[in-house]
KOLKOLMI-466190 format. One record per residue (C-alpha): residue number from 1; residue in three letters; x, y, z. Coordinates in Angstrom, 3 decimals, always signed. Layout:
<lolo num="NUM" residuo="ALA" east="X" north="Y" up="Z"/>
...
END
This chain:
<lolo num="1" residuo="MET" east="+0.013" north="+0.441" up="-0.117"/>
<lolo num="2" residuo="PHE" east="+1.087" north="+3.123" up="-0.544"/>
<lolo num="3" residuo="SER" east="+0.772" north="+6.611" up="+1.307"/>
<lolo num="4" residuo="LYS" east="-2.565" north="+8.871" up="+0.077"/>
<lolo num="5" residuo="ASN" east="-0.551" north="+11.789" up="-0.222"/>
<lolo num="6" residuo="ALA" east="+3.420" north="+12.566" up="-0.783"/>
<lolo num="7" residuo="VAL" east="+5.155" north="+15.486" up="+1.058"/>
<lolo num="8" residuo="ILE" east="+8.121" north="+17.979" up="+0.159"/>
<lolo num="9" residuo="SER" east="+10.146" north="+18.567" up="+3.166"/>
<lolo num="10" residuo="LEU" east="+13.839" north="+18.921" up="+4.411"/>
<lolo num="11" residuo="ARG" east="+15.682" north="+16.348" up="+5.701"/>
<lolo num="12" residuo="ASP" east="+19.547" north="+16.774" up="+7.027"/>
<lolo num="13" residuo="GLY" east="+18.903" north="+20.431" up="+5.518"/>
<lolo num="14" residuo="ARG" east="+17.968" north="+19.452" up="+1.548"/>
<lolo num="15" residuo="LEU" east="+14.460" north="+19.780" up="+0.086"/>
<lolo num="16" residuo="CYS" east="+13.069" north="+16.315" up="-0.446"/>
<lolo num="17" residuo="LEU" east="+10.337" north="+14.665" up="-2.092"/>
<lolo num="18" residuo="ILE" east="+8.929" north="+11.701" up="-0.251"/>
<lolo num="19" residuo="CYS" east="+6.307" north="+9.198" up="+0.290"/>
<lolo num="20" residuo="ARG" east="+5.681" north="+6.196" up="+2.032"/>
<lolo num="21" residuo="VAL" east="+5.087" north="+2.090" up="+1.390"/>
<lolo num="22" residuo="GLY" east="+3.685" north="-0.737" up="+3.678"/>
<lolo num="23" residuo="ASP" east="+3.448" north="-3.985" up="+2.967"/>
<lolo num="24" residuo="MET" east="+0.429" north="-5.390" up="+4.788"/>
<lolo num="25" residuo="ARG" east="-0.036" north="-9.039" up="+3.935"/>
<lolo num="26" residuo="LYS" east="+1.430" north="-12.199" up="+6.085"/>
<lolo num="27" residuo="SER" east="+3.863" north="-12.987" up="+2.677"/>
<lolo num="28" residuo="HIS" east="+6.393" north="-10.627" up="+2.463"/>
<lolo num="29" residuo="ILE" east="+7.920" north="-9.339" up="-0.553"/>
<lolo num="30" residuo="VAL" east="+11.198" north="-9.888" up="-1.174"/>
<lolo num="31" residuo="GLU" east="+13.443" north="-8.378" up="-3.347"/>
<lolo num="32" residuo="ALA" east="+11.815" north="-5.761" up="-3.875"/>
<lolo num="33" residuo="HIS" east="+12.819" north="-2.274" up="-5.650"/>
<lolo num="34" residuo="VAL" east="+11.279" north="+0.559" up="-6.253"/>
<lolo num="35" residuo="ARG" east="+11.104" north="+3.664" up="-9.031"/>
<lolo num="36" residuo="MET" east="+9.754" north="+6.900" up="-9.567"/>
<lolo num="37" residuo="TYR" east="+8.832" north="+8.765" up="-12.396"/>
<lolo num="38" residuo="LEU" east="+7.654" north="+12.553" up="-13.084"/>
<lolo num="39" residuo="ILE" east="+5.579" north="+12.564" up="-16.431"/>
<lolo num="40" residuo="LYS" east="+4.726" north="+16.001" up="-17.783"/>
<lolo num="41" residuo="LYS" east="+4.739" north="+17.733" up="-20.369"/>
<lolo num="42" residuo="LYS" east="+8.604" north="+18.633" up="-21.866"/>
<lolo num="43" residuo="VAL" east="+9.182" north="+21.322" up="-25.270"/>
<lolo num="44" residuo="THR" east="+12.250" north="+20.072" up="-27.153"/>
<lolo num="45" residuo="MET" east="+14.754" north="+22.872" up="-28.330"/>
<lolo num="46" residuo="GLU" east="+13.449" north="+22.769" up="-31.525"/>
<lolo num="47" residuo="GLY" east="+9.926" north="+23.220" up="-30.397"/>
<lolo num="48" residuo="GLU" east="+8.915" north="+19.922" up="-30.706"/>
<lolo num="49" residuo="ILE" east="+5.838" north="+19.300" up="-27.929"/>
<lolo num="50" residuo="MET" east="+5.649" north="+16.106" up="-26.253"/>
<lolo num="51" residuo="PRO" east="+2.897" north="+15.914" up="-23.830"/>
<lolo num="52" residuo="LEU" east="+3.534" north="+12.763" up="-21.765"/>
<lolo num="53" residuo="HIS" east="+7.324" north="+12.461" up="-21.256"/>
<lolo num="54" residuo="MET" east="+8.734" north="+10.452" up="-18.680"/>
<lolo num="55" residuo="TYR" east="+11.549" north="+11.242" up="-15.925"/>
<lolo num="56" residuo="ASP" east="+13.366" north="+9.065" up="-14.502"/>
<lolo num="57" residuo="LEU" east="+13.516" north="+10.627" up="-10.730"/>
<lolo num="58" residuo="ASN" east="+16.529" north="+9.241" up="-8.280"/>
<lolo num="59" residuo="VAL" east="+15.474" north="+7.363" up="-5.259"/>
<lolo num="60" residuo="GLY" east="+18.530" north="+6.148" up="-4.267"/>
<lolo num="61" residuo="TRP" east="+19.889" north="+3.828" up="-7.385"/>
<lolo num="62" residuo="ASP" east="+22.437" north="+5.582" up="-7.603"/>
<lolo num="63" residuo="LYS" east="+23.533" north="+4.180" up="-3.595"/>
<lolo num="64" residuo="GLY" east="+21.806" north="+0.900" up="-3.839"/>
<lolo num="65" residuo="LEU" east="+18.402" north="+2.721" up="-1.825"/>
<lolo num="66" residuo="ASP" east="+15.877" north="+1.531" up="-4.223"/>
<lolo num="67" residuo="ARG" east="+16.383" north="-1.720" up="-2.835"/>
<lolo num="68" residuo="LEU" east="+13.703" north="-2.088" up="-0.057"/>
<lolo num="69" residuo="PHE" east="+13.077" north="-5.025" up="+3.032"/>
<lolo num="70" residuo="LEU" east="+9.702" north="-4.333" up="+3.289"/>
<lolo num="71" residuo="VAL" east="+8.924" north="-5.780" up="+6.832"/>
<lolo num="72" residuo="TRP" east="+7.804" north="-2.319" up="+8.112"/>
<lolo num="73" residuo="PRO" east="+6.508" north="+1.143" up="+5.973"/>
<lolo num="74" residuo="LEU" east="+9.294" north="+2.479" up="+4.548"/>
<lolo num="75" residuo="THR" east="+9.367" north="+6.123" up="+2.988"/>
<lolo num="76" residuo="ILE" east="+10.743" north="+6.654" up="-0.541"/>
<lolo num="77" residuo="GLU" east="+12.904" north="+9.432" up="-0.525"/>
<lolo num="78" residuo="HIS" east="+13.636" north="+11.753" up="-3.618"/>
<lolo num="79" residuo="ILE" east="+16.426" north="+14.553" up="-2.953"/>
<lolo num="80" residuo="ILE" east="+15.500" north="+17.437" up="-4.800"/>
<lolo num="81" residuo="ASP" east="+19.032" north="+18.495" up="-6.309"/>
<lolo num="82" residuo="GLU" east="+20.410" north="+19.983" up="-9.706"/>
<lolo num="83" residuo="ASN" east="+19.425" north="+16.920" up="-11.278"/>
<lolo num="84" residuo="SER" east="+16.121" north="+17.142" up="-10.434"/>
<lolo num="85" residuo="PRO" east="+13.466" north="+18.534" up="-12.213"/>
<lolo num="86" residuo="PHE" east="+12.225" north="+19.887" up="-9.002"/>
<lolo num="87" residuo="TRP" east="+15.261" north="+21.639" up="-8.684"/>
<lolo num="88" residuo="THR" east="+13.701" north="+25.296" up="-9.626"/>
<lolo num="89" residuo="LEU" east="+10.463" north="+24.624" up="-8.194"/>
<lolo num="90" residuo="SER" east="+9.282" north="+26.991" up="-5.397"/>
<lolo num="91" residuo="ALA" east="+5.429" north="+25.761" up="-3.137"/>
<lolo num="92" residuo="GLU" east="+3.940" north="+28.585" up="-5.561"/>
<lolo num="93" residuo="ASP" east="+5.215" north="+27.201" up="-8.843"/>
<lolo num="94" residuo="LEU" east="+3.947" north="+23.783" up="-7.510"/>
<lolo num="95" residuo="ARG" east="+0.925" north="+25.177" up="-7.226"/>
<lolo num="96" residuo="LYS" east="+0.540" north="+26.076" up="-11.056"/>
<lolo num="97" residuo="GLU" east="+2.497" north="+23.266" up="-12.612"/>
<lolo num="98" residuo="ARG" east="+0.437" north="+19.973" up="-13.899"/>
<lolo num="99" residuo="PHE" east="+2.077" north="+16.486" up="-13.868"/>
<lolo num="100" residuo="GLU" east="+2.185" north="+13.279" up="-12.618"/>
<lolo num="101" residuo="LEU" east="+4.174" north="+11.246" up="-9.863"/>
<lolo num="102" residuo="ALA" east="+3.922" north="+7.726" up="-10.729"/>
<lolo num="103" residuo="VAL" east="+6.115" north="+5.473" up="-8.205"/>
<lolo num="104" residuo="ILE" east="+6.250" north="+1.965" up="-8.601"/>
<lolo num="105" residuo="LEU" east="+7.201" north="-1.183" up="-6.570"/>
<lolo num="106" residuo="GLU" east="+8.256" north="-4.334" up="-7.651"/>
<lolo num="107" residuo="GLY" east="+9.494" north="-7.553" up="-6.006"/>
<lolo num="108" residuo="ILE" east="+8.650" north="-11.489" up="-5.795"/>
<lolo num="109" residuo="VAL" east="+6.363" north="-13.172" up="-3.485"/>
<lolo num="110" residuo="GLU" east="+7.850" north="-14.977" up="-1.002"/>
<lolo num="111" residuo="SER" east="+5.228" north="-17.559" up="-0.257"/>
<lolo num="112" residuo="THR" east="+4.852" north="-18.115" up="-4.456"/>
<lolo num="113" residuo="GLY" east="+8.112" north="-16.789" up="-5.339"/>
<lolo num="114" residuo="MET" east="+5.886" north="-14.432" up="-8.272"/>
<lolo num="115" residuo="THR" east="+6.465" north="-11.364" up="-9.633"/>
<lolo num="116" residuo="THR" east="+4.462" north="-8.842" up="-7.976"/>
<lolo num="117" residuo="GLN" east="+3.852" north="-4.996" up="-8.335"/>
<lolo num="118" residuo="ALA" east="+2.428" north="-2.327" up="-7.472"/>
<lolo num="119" residuo="ARG" east="+1.753" north="+1.403" up="-8.030"/>
<lolo num="120" residuo="THR" east="+0.178" north="+4.509" up="-7.377"/>
<lolo num="121" residuo="SER" east="-0.049" north="+8.132" up="-8.008"/>
<lolo num="122" residuo="TYR" east="+0.291" north="+11.422" up="-7.007"/>
<lolo num="123" residuo="LEU" east="-1.268" north="+14.431" up="-8.949"/>
<lolo num="124" residuo="VAL" east="-0.446" north="+17.797" up="-8.270"/>
<lolo num="125" residuo="ASN" east="-3.077" north="+19.002" up="-5.638"/>
<lolo num="126" residuo="GLU" east="-1.853" north="+15.883" up="-3.702"/>
<lolo num="127" residuo="ILE" east="+1.855" north="+16.390" up="-2.815"/>
<lolo num="128" residuo="LEU" east="+2.250" north="+18.541" up="+0.485"/>
<lolo num="129" residuo="TRP" east="+4.660" north="+21.172" up="+0.698"/>
<lolo num="130" residuo="GLY" east="+5.717" north="+21.652" up="+3.998"/>
<lolo num="131" residuo="ASN" east="+4.492" north="+18.084" up="+5.843"/>
<lolo num="132" residuo="ARG" east="+5.888" north="+15.438" up="+7.315"/>
<lolo num="133" residuo="PHE" east="+4.302" north="+11.358" up="+7.822"/>
<lolo num="134" residuo="GLU" east="+3.364" north="+10.682" up="+11.228"/>
<lolo num="135" residuo="LYS" east="+5.403" north="+8.476" up="+13.026"/>
<lolo num="136" residuo="LEU" east="+3.890" north="+5.127" up="+13.254"/>
<lolo num="137" residuo="ILE" east="+6.250" north="+2.686" up="+14.640"/>
<lolo num="138" residuo="THR" east="+6.855" north="+2.194" up="+18.966"/>
<lolo num="139" residuo="PHE" east="+8.707" north="+0.433" up="+20.784"/>
<lolo num="140" residuo="GLN" east="+6.939" north="-1.224" up="+23.664"/>
<lolo num="141" residuo="LYS" east="+8.956" north="-1.766" up="+26.619"/>
<lolo num="142" residuo="GLU" east="+6.739" north="-4.266" up="+28.700"/>
<lolo num="143" residuo="ASP" east="+7.728" north="-6.837" up="+26.025"/>
<lolo num="144" residuo="GLY" east="+10.520" north="-5.491" up="+24.409"/>
<lolo num="145" residuo="THR" east="+8.880" north="-5.540" up="+20.263"/>
<lolo num="146" residuo="TYR" east="+8.033" north="-2.600" up="+18.055"/>
<lolo num="147" residuo="LYS" east="+4.729" north="-1.822" up="+16.973"/>
<lolo num="148" residuo="ILE" east="+3.268" north="-0.699" up="+14.180"/>
<lolo num="149" residuo="ASP" east="-0.070" north="+2.157" up="+13.885"/>
<lolo num="150" residuo="TYR" east="-1.178" north="+1.530" up="+10.283"/>
<lolo num="151" residuo="SER" east="-4.516" north="+4.071" up="+11.181"/>
<lolo num="152" residuo="ARG" east="-1.323" north="+6.685" up="+11.165"/>
<lolo num="153" residuo="PHE" east="-0.085" north="+5.039" up="+7.841"/>
<lolo num="154" residuo="ASP" east="-1.599" north="+8.314" up="+5.662"/>
<lolo num="155" residuo="MET" east="-1.706" north="+10.842" up="+8.589"/>
<lolo num="156" residuo="THR" east="+1.140" north="+13.783" up="+7.807"/>
<lolo num="157" residuo="VAL" east="+1.898" north="+16.928" up="+10.344"/>
<lolo num="158" residuo="PRO" east="+2.825" north="+20.550" up="+8.750"/>
<lolo num="159" residuo="ILE" east="+6.931" north="+21.738" up="+9.664"/>
<lolo num="160" residuo="ASP" east="+9.056" north="+24.624" up="+9.308"/>
<lolo num="161" residuo="THR" east="+9.725" north="+24.474" up="+5.678"/>
<lolo num="162" residuo="PRO" east="+11.216" north="+27.030" up="+3.321"/>
<lolo num="163" residuo="THR" east="+8.965" north="+27.954" up="+0.719"/>
<lolo num="164" residuo="CYS" east="+11.600" north="+29.035" up="-1.874"/>
<lolo num="165" residuo="SER" east="+12.996" north="+26.583" up="-4.645"/>
<lolo num="166" residuo="ALA" east="+15.786" north="+23.884" up="-3.582"/>
<lolo num="167" residuo="LYS" east="+18.150" north="+26.224" up="-5.641"/>
<lolo num="168" residuo="GLU" east="+17.552" north="+29.193" up="-4.236"/>
<lolo num="169" residuo="LEU" east="+17.669" north="+27.431" up="-0.939"/>
<lolo num="170" residuo="ALA" east="+21.349" north="+26.118" up="-1.698"/>
<lolo num="171" residuo="GLU" east="+22.239" north="+29.491" up="-3.325"/>
<lolo num="172" residuo="LEU" east="+21.740" north="+31.315" up="+0.675"/>
<lolo num="173" residuo="LYS" east="+23.445" north="+28.678" up="+2.088"/>
<lolo num="174" residuo="GLU" east="+26.247" north="+29.490" up="+0.023"/>
<lolo num="175" residuo="GLN" east="+26.154" north="+33.128" up="+1.019"/>
<lolo num="176" residuo="GLU" east="+25.904" north="+32.611" up="+4.150"/>
<lolo num="177" residuo="ASN" east="+28.742" north="+30.121" up="+4.486"/>
<lolo num="178" residuo="PHE" east="+29.978" north="+33.041" up="+2.450"/>
<lolo num="179" residuo="PHE" east="+29.384" north="+35.763" up="+4.913"/>
<lolo num="180" residuo="TYR" east="+30.736" north="+33.203" up="+7.746"/>
<lolo num="181" residuo="TYR" east="+34.028" north="+32.818" up="+6.646"/>
<lolo num="182" residuo="ALA" east="+34.346" north="+36.264" up="+5.268"/>
<lolo num="183" residuo="ASN" east="+33.837" north="+37.412" up="+9.012"/>
<lolo num="184" residuo="PHE" east="+36.026" north="+34.460" up="+10.268"/>
<lolo num="185" residuo="ASN" east="+38.878" north="+35.703" up="+8.650"/>
<lolo num="186" residuo="GLU" east="+38.372" north="+39.134" up="+9.438"/>
<lolo num="187" residuo="SER" east="+38.172" north="+38.628" up="+12.731"/>
<lolo num="188" residuo="ALA" east="+41.552" north="+36.397" up="+12.487"/>
<lolo num="189" residuo="LEU" east="+43.098" north="+39.271" up="+10.655"/>
<lolo num="190" residuo="SER" east="+41.751" north="+41.423" up="+13.224"/>
<lolo num="191" residuo="SER" east="+43.136" north="+40.209" up="+15.793"/>
<lolo num="192" residuo="PHE" east="+46.847" north="+38.930" up="+14.032"/>
<lolo num="193" residuo="ASN" east="+46.985" north="+42.462" up="+13.713"/>
<lolo num="194" residuo="THR" east="+45.976" north="+43.537" up="+17.284"/>
<lolo num="195" residuo="ASN" east="+48.996" north="+40.688" up="+18.701"/>
<lolo num="196" residuo="GLU" east="+51.245" north="+41.969" up="+16.052"/>
<lolo num="197" residuo="LEU" east="+50.599" north="+45.224" up="+16.935"/>
<lolo num="198" residuo="ARG" east="+50.807" north="+44.952" up="+20.725"/>
<lolo num="199" residuo="LYS" east="+54.644" north="+43.169" up="+20.102"/>
<lolo num="200" residuo="ARG" east="+55.334" north="+45.462" up="+18.185"/>
<lolo num="201" residuo="LYS" east="+54.965" north="+48.041" up="+21.506"/>
<lolo num="202" residuo="ILE" east="+56.458" north="+46.032" up="+23.657"/>
<lolo num="203" residuo="ASP" east="+59.743" north="+45.882" up="+20.964"/>
<lolo num="204" residuo="GLU" east="+59.959" north="+49.285" up="+21.122"/>
<lolo num="205" residuo="LYS" east="+59.842" north="+49.365" up="+24.677"/>
<lolo num="206" residuo="LEU" east="+62.393" north="+47.202" up="+25.414"/>
<lolo num="207" residuo="GLU" east="+64.825" north="+49.209" up="+22.958"/>
<lolo num="208" residuo="THR" east="+64.015" north="+52.424" up="+24.930"/>
<lolo num="209" residuo="ASP" east="+64.193" north="+50.922" up="+28.208"/>
<lolo num="210" residuo="GLU" east="+68.135" north="+48.680" up="+26.752"/>
<lolo num="211" residuo="GLN" east="+69.154" north="+52.881" up="+25.653"/>
<lolo num="212" residuo="LYS" east="+68.768" north="+54.815" up="+28.630"/>
<lolo num="213" residuo="PRO" east="+71.526" north="+55.174" up="+31.259"/>
<lolo num="214" residuo="ASN" east="+71.399" north="+53.089" up="+34.103"/>
<lolo num="215" residuo="ASP" east="+71.228" north="+55.976" up="+37.773"/>
<lolo num="216" residuo="SER" east="+74.654" north="+53.732" up="+38.715"/>
<lolo num="217" residuo="GLU" east="+76.574" north="+55.336" up="+35.252"/>
<lolo num="218" residuo="ILE" east="+75.294" north="+58.774" up="+36.192"/>
<lolo num="219" residuo="LYS" east="+78.590" north="+60.430" up="+36.908"/>
<lolo num="220" residuo="MET" east="+78.489" north="+63.837" up="+39.477"/>
<lolo num="221" residuo="VAL" east="+80.355" north="+66.551" up="+38.157"/>
END
């Protein structure tokens, strides 16, 4: 089963497109792997219109994260980076878009050895910007087991999330890092100059003291 909605929120400081998947059958799915596709219109450089172009979204296949161990509900994550078609979309831009997001899960039924496939799709109004999925797995101290509350499977909660695009967020972070290092270097340089000035004053004082005659060396005339 798939979650009713997909969400966009921050994970480790990066905007991510996330949906939830779970297996409620008694027999588990082995060798499960997932794919995510964005289906929308594309206009080529030559002006050709492709009404149903498919973009293959990275859900971790470059790191092996697209392969799932479905013994409990999991979230499917697409990191919105410079290679993502969502890279330049803000929360406001998203509402104006027209596309469909397809998610496909494939695997082998453990009891029969047959290949199975499950799929779902999300329209623009089914993607919630600034939300996160509710926690549904809790640890039971009484017997040391984990309990899964499937009644919370589709529940989401709003969280603080930037409404700008992932590209703009990355640019803001670069500016913050630049100003941080610039201020740090300026502070370090100022501290170095202050210490150098103090050292020079001490050296000059020592030289002056060495040039002054001692009282014992003054001759009485």
